[in-house]
C-alpha positions as CSV (number, residue, x, y, z in Angstrom):
1,M,11.2,31.5,-16.9
2,A,12.9,33.2,-13.9
3,A,16.1,31.4,-12.9
4,L,16.3,29.9,-9.5
5,P,19.2,30.9,-7.2
6,D,22.2,28.6,-7.1
7,R,21.3,27.5,-3.6
8,Y,18.2,25.8,-5.1
9,M,20.1,23.8,-7.7
10,E,19.3,20.4,-6.0
11,S,16.9,20.8,-3.2
12,L,13.4,20.9,-1.8
13,V,12.0,24.4,-1.9
14,D,9.0,25.8,0.0
15,L,6.4,26.8,-2.5
16,R,6.0,30.1,-0.8
17,D,9.6,31.0,-1.9
18,L,8.7,30.5,-5.6
19,T,6.8,32.5,-8.2
20,P,4.3,31.4,-10.8
21,E,7.0,31.8,-13.4
22,H,9.2,29.2,-11.7
23,L,6.3,26.7,-11.9
24,A,5.0,27.6,-15.3
25,P,6.8,24.9,-17.4
26,L,6.0,22.1,-14.9
27,L,2.3,23.1,-14.8
28,E,2.2,23.0,-18.6
29,E,3.6,19.4,-18.5
30,E,1.1,18.5,-15.8
31,T,-1.8,19.9,-17.9
32,E,-0.6,17.8,-20.8
33,A,-0.3,14.7,-18.6
34,W,-3.9,15.0,-17.4
35,R,-5.1,15.6,-21.0
36,I,-3.3,12.5,-22.3
37,G,-3.8,10.3,-19.3
38,M,-7.4,11.0,-18.5
39,D,-8.9,13.4,-21.1
40,W,-9.1,16.0,-18.3
41,D,-8.6,19.7,-18.7
42,F,-6.3,20.6,-15.8
43,R,-6.0,24.3,-16.8
44,P,-8.5,25.6,-14.2
45,S,-6.7,23.8,-11.4
46,A,-3.3,25.0,-12.7
47,E,-4.6,28.6,-12.7
48,L,-5.6,28.2,-9.1
49,V,-2.1,27.0,-8.3
50,R,-0.6,30.0,-10.0
51,R,-2.9,32.4,-8.2
52,F,-2.1,31.0,-4.7
53,V,1.6,30.8,-5.4
54,N,1.6,34.4,-6.5
55,L,0.0,35.3,-3.2
56,R,2.6,33.2,-1.3
57,A,-0.3,31.3,0.2
58,L,0.2,27.8,-1.0
59,N,1.6,25.3,1.5
60,G,3.8,22.7,0.0
61,W,7.1,21.8,-1.6
62,A,8.8,22.0,-5.0
63,L,11.5,19.5,-6.0
64,V,14.3,21.3,-7.8
65,S,17.1,19.8,-10.0
66,G,19.5,21.7,-12.2
67,G,17.9,25.0,-11.3
68,S,14.5,23.9,-12.6
69,V,11.4,22.8,-10.8
70,I,10.8,19.1,-11.6
71,G,8.0,18.3,-9.2
72,Y,5.7,19.9,-6.7
73,S,3.0,19.1,-4.2
74,Y,0.7,21.3,-2.1
75,Y,-1.6,20.6,0.8
76,V,-4.4,22.1,2.7
77,A,-4.7,21.8,6.5
78,E,-8.0,22.6,8.3
79,E,-10.0,21.3,11.1
80,G,-7.5,18.7,12.1
81,K,-7.1,17.2,8.6
82,G,-4.3,17.6,6.1
83,L,-5.3,17.0,2.5
84,I,-2.8,16.7,-0.4
85,G,-4.3,18.8,-3.1
86,D,-1.9,17.8,-5.9
87,F,1.2,15.8,-6.5
88,F,3.2,15.7,-9.7
89,V,6.8,15.0,-10.8
90,R,7.9,15.7,-14.4
91,P,7.9,12.4,-16.4
92,A,11.5,12.7,-17.5
93,A,12.6,13.0,-13.8
94,R,10.0,10.6,-12.3
95,T,11.7,8.0,-10.1
96,E,10.5,6.3,-7.0
97,E,13.2,8.1,-5.1
98,A,12.3,11.5,-6.4
99,E,8.6,11.0,-5.7
100,G,9.3,9.5,-2.3
101,R,11.4,12.5,-1.3
102,L,8.7,15.0,-2.3
103,L,5.9,13.0,-0.7
104,E,7.9,12.6,2.5
105,A,8.5,16.4,2.7
106,V,4.8,17.1,2.4
107,L,3.8,14.4,4.9
108,Q,6.3,15.8,7.4
109,S,4.9,19.3,7.0
110,M,1.3,18.1,7.6
111,W,2.3,15.8,10.5
112,R,4.1,18.8,12.2
113,T,1.1,21.1,11.8
114,P,-0.4,21.5,15.3
115,G,-3.8,19.7,15.7
116,T,-3.4,17.4,12.7
117,R,-5.2,14.1,13.3
118,R,-5.6,12.8,9.8
119,I,-4.0,13.0,6.4
120,E,-5.8,12.1,3.1
121,A,-4.4,11.9,-0.4
122,Q,-5.7,10.8,-3.9
123,L,-2.4,10.3,-5.8
124,L,-3.6,10.0,-9.4
125,M,-0.2,11.0,-10.8
126,L,2.0,8.8,-8.6
127,T,4.1,6.3,-10.6
128,S,3.2,2.6,-10.0
129,P,1.1,3.5,-7.0
130,L,0.0,-0.1,-6.2
131,G,3.4,-1.8,-6.5
132,R,5.7,0.5,-4.6
133,G,6.5,1.7,-1.1
134,V,5.5,5.0,0.3
135,P,7.0,7.1,3.1
136,Y,5.8,6.2,6.6
137,A,4.1,3.1,5.2
138,R,3.4,1.8,8.7
139,W,0.9,4.6,9.1
140,F,0.2,5.9,5.6
141,H,-2.1,3.2,4.3
142,S,-2.9,2.8,0.6
143,Y,-6.4,1.9,-0.9
144,P,-6.3,0.9,-4.5
145,R,-8.8,2.9,-6.7
146,R,-9.7,2.9,-10.4
147,F,-10.3,5.7,-12.9
148,M,-12.9,4.2,-15.2
149,E,-14.1,5.5,-18.5
150,A,-16.9,4.8,-21.0
151,P,-16.9,6.2,-24.5
152,L,-20.5,7.4,-24.9
153,A,-20.7,6.1,-28.4
154,L,-20.2,2.6,-26.9
155,A,-21.9,3.2,-23.5
156,P,-24.8,1.1,-22.5
157,S,-28.1,1.5,-24.4
158,L,-30.2,0.7,-21.3
159,P,-33.8,-0.2,-22.3
160,A,-34.6,-1.0,-18.6
161,R,-33.3,-3.8,-16.4
162,E,-31.0,-6.3,-18.1
163,P,-30.2,-9.6,-16.4
164,A,-27.3,-9.4,-13.9
165,G,-24.0,-10.1,-15.5
166,T,-25.0,-9.1,-19.0
167,A,-22.4,-7.1,-20.8
168,F,-23.8,-4.2,-22.8
169,A,-22.5,-3.5,-26.3
170,R,-25.2,-1.4,-27.9
171,A,-24.7,2.2,-28.8
172,V,-26.1,4.9,-26.6
173,A,-28.8,7.1,-28.0
174,P,-29.4,10.8,-27.1
175,S,-32.8,9.8,-25.7
176,L,-33.1,6.5,-23.9
177,P,-36.5,5.2,-22.7
178,A,-37.0,5.9,-19.0
179,R,-38.0,2.9,-16.9
180,E,-38.6,4.1,-13.3
181,P,-38.5,1.5,-10.6
182,A,-41.9,1.2,-8.9
183,G,-42.5,3.8,-6.2
184,T,-39.6,6.0,-7.3
185,A,-39.7,9.5,-8.8
186,F,-36.7,11.1,-10.6
187,A,-36.0,14.8,-10.8
188,P,-33.2,17.2,-11.9
189,W,-30.8,18.3,-9.2
190,T,-31.3,21.7,-7.5
191,E,-29.0,23.2,-4.9
192,S,-32.0,23.5,-2.5
193,W,-31.6,19.7,-2.0
194,Q,-28.1,19.8,-0.6
195,D,-29.2,19.0,3.0
196,Q,-31.2,16.0,1.9
197,A,-28.3,14.9,-0.4
198,A,-25.8,15.2,2.5
199,R,-28.0,13.0,4.7
200,L,-28.3,10.4,2.0
201,I,-24.5,10.3,1.4
202,A,-23.8,10.0,5.1
203,D,-26.3,7.1,5.4
204,T,-25.1,5.4,2.3
205,Y,-21.4,5.4,3.2
206,R,-21.8,4.5,6.9
207,G,-19.3,1.6,7.4
208,H,-18.4,1.7,3.6
209,P,-14.7,1.4,2.5
210,D,-15.0,4.9,1.0
211,S,-15.7,6.4,4.4
212,Q,-12.2,5.2,5.4
213,I,-10.7,7.1,2.4
214,N,-12.8,10.3,2.8
215,D,-14.0,11.1,6.3
216,Q,-16.4,13.7,4.9
217,Y,-18.7,10.7,4.1
218,R,-19.0,9.9,7.9
219,S,-21.4,12.7,8.8
220,Q,-24.0,14.9,7.3
221,T,-21.9,18.0,8.0
222,G,-18.9,16.5,6.2
223,A,-21.1,15.4,3.3
224,R,-22.5,18.9,3.0
225,R,-18.9,20.2,2.8
226,F,-18.1,17.6,0.2
227,L,-21.1,18.6,-1.9
228,T,-20.1,22.3,-1.7
229,N,-16.6,21.4,-2.9
230,I,-17.8,19.5,-6.0
231,V,-20.5,22.0,-6.9
232,Q,-18.4,25.2,-6.4
233,Y,-14.8,24.3,-7.1
234,P,-13.0,22.9,-10.1
235,G,-11.2,20.0,-8.5
236,C,-13.7,17.5,-10.0
237,G,-14.4,19.6,-13.1
238,S,-17.2,22.2,-13.7
239,F,-20.4,21.0,-12.1
240,F,-23.0,20.2,-14.7
241,G,-26.6,20.4,-13.3
242,P,-28.4,19.2,-16.5
243,A,-26.8,15.8,-16.1
244,S,-27.3,15.6,-12.3
245,F,-30.4,13.8,-10.8
246,V,-32.0,12.7,-7.6
247,A,-34.4,9.8,-6.9
248,W,-37.2,10.1,-4.4
249,N,-39.2,7.4,-2.7
250,R,-42.8,8.4,-3.2
251,A,-44.2,6.7,-0.1
252,E,-41.6,8.0,2.3
253,R,-41.1,11.3,0.5
254,S,-37.4,11.0,1.0
255,M,-34.3,11.2,-1.3
256,C,-33.1,7.6,-2.0
257,G,-30.6,8.1,-4.8
258,L,-28.3,10.7,-6.3
259,S,-26.1,11.1,-9.4
260,L,-24.0,14.2,-9.9
261,A,-22.0,15.1,-13.0
262,S,-19.4,17.6,-14.1
263,L,-17.6,18.5,-17.3
264,V,-13.9,18.0,-17.1
265,A,-13.0,18.9,-20.7
266,S,-14.6,19.8,-23.9
267,G,-16.7,16.7,-24.8
268,V,-15.8,14.8,-21.6
269,G,-18.1,14.3,-18.6
270,H,-17.4,12.9,-15.2
271,I,-19.7,11.3,-12.6
272,T,-18.6,13.0,-9.3
273,Q,-21.0,11.1,-7.1
274,I,-23.6,8.3,-7.4
275,C,-25.2,6.5,-4.5
276,T,-28.4,4.8,-3.5
277,A,-29.8,4.5,0.0
278,P,-28.9,1.1,1.5
279,S,-32.6,0.3,2.0
280,H,-33.3,0.9,-1.7
281,Q,-30.4,-0.8,-3.3
282,G,-31.0,-3.6,-5.8
283,K,-34.1,-2.0,-7.2
284,G,-32.5,-0.4,-10.3
285,I,-32.4,3.1,-8.9
286,G,-28.7,3.5,-9.4
287,Y,-29.1,2.1,-12.9
288,E,-31.7,4.6,-13.8
289,L,-29.8,7.5,-12.3
290,L,-26.7,6.7,-14.2
291,R,-28.6,6.1,-17.4
292,R,-30.1,9.6,-17.1
293,S,-26.7,11.2,-16.4
294,L,-25.2,9.4,-19.4
295,T,-28.1,10.4,-21.7
296,A,-27.8,14.0,-20.6
297,L,-24.1,14.1,-21.1
298,A,-24.5,12.5,-24.6
299,A,-27.1,15.1,-25.4
300,H,-24.7,17.8,-24.4
301,G,-22.2,16.5,-26.9
302,C,-19.9,14.5,-24.6
303,R,-17.9,11.8,-26.3
304,S,-16.9,10.0,-23.1
305,V,-17.6,10.0,-19.4
306,S,-15.4,8.9,-16.4
307,L,-15.7,8.1,-12.8
308,T,-13.6,6.8,-9.9
309,V,-14.3,3.8,-7.7
310,T,-12.5,2.0,-4.9
311,S,-11.3,-1.4,-6.1
312,A,-12.5,-3.1,-2.9
313,N,-16.0,-2.1,-3.8
314,E,-16.3,-5.1,-6.2
315,S,-20.1,-4.9,-6.7
316,A,-19.7,-1.3,-7.9
317,V,-16.8,-2.2,-10.2
318,R,-18.9,-5.0,-11.8
319,F,-21.9,-2.7,-12.2
320,Y,-19.8,0.0,-13.9
321,E,-18.3,-2.7,-16.2
322,Q,-21.8,-3.9,-17.1
323,M,-22.7,-0.3,-17.9
324,G,-19.8,-0.1,-20.4
325,F,-17.0,1.4,-18.3
326,H,-13.4,0.0,-18.4
327,T,-10.5,0.8,-16.1
328,R,-8.2,3.3,-17.7
329,R,-5.9,4.0,-14.8
330,E,-5.3,2.6,-11.3
331,F,-4.2,4.9,-8.6
332,A,-3.9,5.0,-4.8
333,A,-5.9,6.8,-2.2
334,C,-3.8,7.1,1.0
335,V,-4.8,7.8,4.6
336,W,-2.8,8.4,7.8
337,E,-5.1,8.3,10.8
338,M,-3.3,9.7,13.9
339,R,-4.5,8.3,17.2
């Protein structure tokens, strides 16, 4: 690894002043942390970081101690919004003070970017995110979230609709019997349906807590951008069409449900989005969509599947628990809305 100049022995350093070689050991540790903590292959994301650092095109800061990079965070600023793309401090150096110093530097940079009206962050690697202070806590509000996981060998074997509150304990089978709710048709996802899916997401999350966390849920245009991100970029894994499905209301000829999946590691799936139109909730559509996604992931050889959910969405948390998911990690989504 290239040595850092003496002036960087104990400091915050602009990422544009570093090379991929300076970050290499830290990215290796982060890759291992994601593997151990969430069964997630972080290597595609780490490669993107290396590429943009090499181009001197990554906005953010590195935390340096003893001549080595012990933490980093980068951000993206566009259309009035700053988004923290990643945040990681080496476990051996991880303290609330170190993390706070790095987070404060990144927030200051985004706050000072002309035109910034909002900052968003999903801080999966922040230590004790729910029991600690954060910089600018008066404005930088935290929303507890959960990273949930279901081993597919223990995931729900869903023969149709089970009574509410029933805990599932049967083993999943590669092919589970399909039980379509009356008046609903299910079909594999195709990219030609992105506009309908964006409309569904915007309608579903109107006034929902998740629309406070991710403002892309607030409009069809934003939801379309969200879909493009999860289908084309590796932040939520590699999009996996065979385990992604839509539900259609036959009478209205409109999309009423959606379940999208990705692969985040060999043998590990992830549900990137699942929603049901408000007027069609409670009919088992979400149940059947998730059942189909789990079945397809199992057929592909996945041993487990994960998803994230906002803790305040208690009905969704209960639903996922009934479907065999358990909370593996709690983390914070943070938002700074500038008036």
